[in-house]
Every structure is written in structure tokens, then in C-alpha cells.
N, C-alpha and C positions, 0 to 999 in steps of 0.2 A: 452141483454135485454134493452129495452128503459125504462128509468125512467120517472117520471112526468116532469122533466125539458126537456128531449128530446122530449116527446110527445107534450108539449106546443110549443116548438120551431118548431117542424115539421109542426104543423097545421099553425103556422104563416108563415113559409117559403112557404108552398104549396099555400096559398092564395096570397102571394106577387109574387110568381113565375108565377102564372096565370096572374096577372096583368102585370108583367115584360115581359112575353113571347109575349104579344101583341105588344110590341115595335119592335119585330123582323121583322114585315111586314110593319112598318110605316116609310115612307121616307120623310114626309112633313118637310120642313125646309125653312127658308128665303134664298133667293138668295143673295150671297155675293161674293166679289172679293177677290182673293188671294192677301195678302199684298205685295207690290213691293219688300220688303226686303227678302221675302221668295221665290220669283219667280225663282231665280237661283238654288234653291234646290228642288223646287216642281215638276219639270219635269225631264224626264230621263236624266241621266248623260252621261259622255263621253265614258263609257266603255260598251262593250257587257258583257253578263253574262252567266255562265254555271251553271248547277244543277247536283247534285249527290245524289242518295238515298243509304245510307249505312244501315247496319243492324238495328241500332237503332238511327240514326239521319239523317237529311237532310242538305245538304250544298248547298248554293247559293253563287257564288263567281265571281269576275270580271275577264275578259279575255282580252288579247291583240288582235290585228287585225288578228293574225295567229291562234287564238283560244286557246292559251296557258294561263293557270292560272297565274295571276300576283303574284309576290312574295312579302313577307314582308308587308302584308296589315293589317290594323286594323280589329278587329273582333267584331261581335255582337252575343251574345247568346240571343236567343229569346224563351220565354215560353208563350204559348197561354192560352186561357180561359179553364175552366173546360171541360175535355173530349178531349182536343187537342191531335192529333196523330202525330204532327210534319209536316204534309203536307199542312196545311192551311196557311193563311196569306202570301201566295206566292207573292201577288202583292207588299206588303211592302218589302219582302225579295229581290225581283227582283229590286225594285227601289233603295234600299240601295246598292245592289251590283253594279248597274250601276254608282254609285258615288264612287266606290272603296272599299266598305266594304265586308268582308266575313261574311255571316250570317249562324249560326249553330242552328238548331232547333231539340232538342231531341224528340224522340217519347216516351212520358211519358206512364207509365203503366196505368194511369187512362183514357186512350183514349177511346172514345165512339166507335170508329171503331176498326177493327183488327189492330194489329201492329206486328212488327218483333221481334223475339227473337235473342239471340246472334249469332245463326247460319244462320240467314237470312230467317228463315221460319216464315210464318204468324201464329200468335196465337190469340185467341179471348180474349179480355179484358173486354167485356161487363158485364160479371157477377160480376167483381170486381168494375167496374166503378161506378155503382149506389151507392154502399156503400162508395166509396172513396169521391164522390162529396157530399154525405150526411154528411160524416164525416167532410168535409171541412166546410159546413154550420153550423155544430154543434160544431165547434171549436176543432176538434180532431187534435192533432199535427202531426199524422202520414202522412197524405197526403202532408202536407207542407214539412216535412223533406224529404220525398221520392223525391219530385221534386227538392229540393235543391241538393240532392245527385246526381240526374240525371245531373244537370248542371255542378256542380264541377267535377263529374266523367267524363263528356264529355271532359272538358278541360284537365284532366289528360290523357285521352285516345289519343286525337288528337295531343297533344304537339304543335309543330309549323306547323302541317298539311303539311308535306313535303315541308317546307320552305315558304308556302303561308302566314302563320299567324305570325304577330308580337306579341309575347307573353307579351310585355310591353304595348300594346294598345288594351285592351279588355274591352268592356262594356256589360251590360246585360239589356235587355228590356223585358217587359211582358205586357200582356193585361188581364184585369179582374183578375181571380185567379192568372195567371202568373205574373201579375204586383206586387202583394204582395210577391210572391216568389223572384222576382228580388230585391225587397227592403231588404229581409232577407240576400241576398248575399252582399248587400251594407252596412250592419251593424245594421239594425233595428232588434230589438228583440220583438217577440210577446209573449203574455201570453194566455194560454188556459188550462182550467181544473186545475188551480193551478200551472201550469208549465210555466217557462220562457224558450223560445228557440229561437235560431238564427242560422245563417249559414254563417257568414262573410267569404268571400273569398278574400284574399289580392290581387289576380290578377285582380279583378274588379275595374275599374277606374271611371266608371260612370253608372248611373241607369236611365232607361226610364220607367216611371210608366204611363201606358195608362189605364185609367178607372178602377183603382183598386176598389174592392168592399167595399167601406166604409160602416161600420155598420155590416158586416158579423161577424167580430171579435169585440166584445164589449171590446175594449181596454181601460185600464186606461190611464190617461194622463201621458205623458212623455216617452212612449215606442219609439217614433220617435226621441228622443234625441240621440239615438245610431247611427243614420245615419252618415257614415264616408266619403262618396264620393258624388259628385254632383248628383242631381236628377232633372229630368224634369217630372212634373205631367201634363198630358194632359186629360182634361175632357170637358164636354159640358153642356150647361144649361138645356138640356133634358136628361142628363145621370143619371138615377135613379138607386138606389140600389135594391137588392132583398128584402130589408126590406121596400121598398116603399119611402125611403128618397130621396131628390133631391141632385143635385151635390154638395151642400154646405157641405154635410156630408163627401164628399171626400176631400174637402179643409180643413175641421176641423181636419182630420187625421194628417196633416203635420204641423199644427200650431206651435207645439213645437219642430219641427226639426230645426237644425241650419239654421238660415235665409240665411247665405251666401252660403249655399249648394243647396237651393231649388229654382227652377223656376216653375211657374204655367202658364198654357195656358187653358183658358175656351173658347170654340168655340161656337158661337151662333147657336142654332138649332141642335146641335149634340146630338144624343141619344147614348145609350150604344153600339149600333152596327154600328155606323157611322165611327169609327176610323180606322177600318181595311178594309174598302171598301167592306162591305158585299153585297151591291147592285151589285157590279161589279164582285165579286168573287163567290158568292153563288147562287144568283137569276139567274135562267136559262133563263127566259123570262121577260125582263123588259118592254115589250110593254104595260103591264097593269099599269105601273107607269107613272104618268103625266110627260111630258117632263120637266116642270119647277122643279119638285122634283128631276129628274135625274140630272139636271144641278146643283141644290143646293147640292146634295150629292157628286157630282164630285168636287165641290168647297171645301167642307168640307174635303174630302179625300186628295185633293191637299194641303190644309193647313197643315194637319197632316203630309204628306210626306215632305213638305217643312220645317216645324218646327223641326221635328225629325232629318232630314238629317243635317240641320244646327247645331243642338245640337251635334250630333255625330261628325261632322267635328270640332267643337270647342273643344270637350272634348277628342277626340281620334286622331285628326289630319288627 
């Protein structure tokens, strides 16, 4: 049963989600150039890539000229936004793989679409997803813990991934909901409903935080002091939260994290859906989008690819 607090938060969330959802179809942004220092990392790398769909995760990995998977490569765990089924964000995964990284994307149980069970059969998660995402917004610990278990459990399962993965060079990245999950694995502890919880995994050497939902968790000051590994926060000056706050709410989240561990990147004109190439991955017909806006979104996505690839190269080698 929902109490007065839950009902008040639900009404507030519904109103802001309505406003927030309008951003999904907005691509207006100023045209900008990719900074020269990012250009070597912003475009496809030297490697071809392969893709594998496993029972409950997707792998994108670099290959040699003969099509064989490269060995002993650094790896990136990636957790997407609410409802992610592990098959999205493929443009980012392919880009990182072309620069030599293995990308592992778990198929979370809160997926909006169908997903696989342990035997490889499709099962429907939709009836659970609505409550999982609602629980996320209402600060229930369960959805966060479940995703953390997915990520750490995936590392336990794959081991060195048949020699492809260097277990001493692993990072975790996430977008929106998944970005907060990535931070939990990096040592941050959140508080919800009177509980403090975290999921630090010592195998994680770096965190990529893309457009985390500042303000969804009304966190007291100091929770980010627990961060133990380097983190790059990527946001944009049009990246609003579901509470209706602007990007500065996301910057405020990390103000008390160890300064020597945190880098921030604020991209002009980027909204919440710019960072993962939504225009190029999801929109089937871009002919209705003004060519100038297509060019602007392409530049934003190139900056994201360049900055994140350079970060992974610096932190994972």
C-alpha cells in the first residue's frame, strides 16, 4: 500500500516525467566542433568488433583481422537507464570495442522488453518493471541492489571470458539509473528509507557516470565521500532530472566526493538523451529532424565517445 509520502512523491514524479519525456523528441542544440584533443578517440578505432548474445548478457569485443577475439583486453561493465534490457547503447559499445575494450551489458530484470532466463528462453519482465522503476524513484533499495548483484554476478560468471578479459583492468559505466548503480560499485553508499547501502566491488578500477539522476535520491551531504576509484561525470547544460532540476543538481551530487578522484564534463546543448546517441540508435526516420540539429547531435555524441574512450584508456590502459 502507498502511504501519504508515496502518493505525494508519485504525483510529483508523474508531473515531472511528463515534462521530462518531452525531451526525448527534442534535438535542438548549438553546433560545435569536437575538441582536437578528443579527435583520436572520437572516431572508430583500429579494431573490428564482434558481438555475442548470451543468456543474460551481451558482449561486444575487439577482433583481429582474422576475426578472432583479442586476448587479455580491458573490460567495461555497462548498465543502462531504467528498463534497459542489455541490447541498447550498442553504438557506444561498438565504439569502445573498436578501441580495444570488451563491453559486457547485463540483461537486467527490470527490462521494459522481454529478456532471457538462465536457460536462454524469453520471459516477460514488463509486469515487474513498472514497480521496479517506481520503486527506484521512491528510493526503494531493492532495484539498486538487484542491479549491483547483476553486475558483480556477471563478473563472477565470466571470469577471464576464455582469456579475452584482463581481470585486473575492469571499469564500470552507466547511464541515468545505471550511472548511480555504477557509482555504488565504486564505493558510494546511498541512503533510502532509513537504510544505508552500497555494493563496492574491489575488481572495479574506474567509474563512468553518464547523466545520473540527481535528485531522485534525496541524499544527505557526504554520501559521495565513500567513492574509492576515479570517476568521470558526463552531463550537459540541458540535462534535466525527473524532478525538473537542471544539470547543476547532478554536479552538486559529487561536490563532497574526493576531489582527486572526480572529473566532470558538461557538454553545451546536451539533454538527457544526447549522451547515448538516441537520434542515431532509436529514431528510425531522422528526415523530420533539421539537418543542423542532426549535425549538432552528431557532434555531441562524438564528444561523448571521445571523452569516455580517452578516460577508459587513461584508467584501464
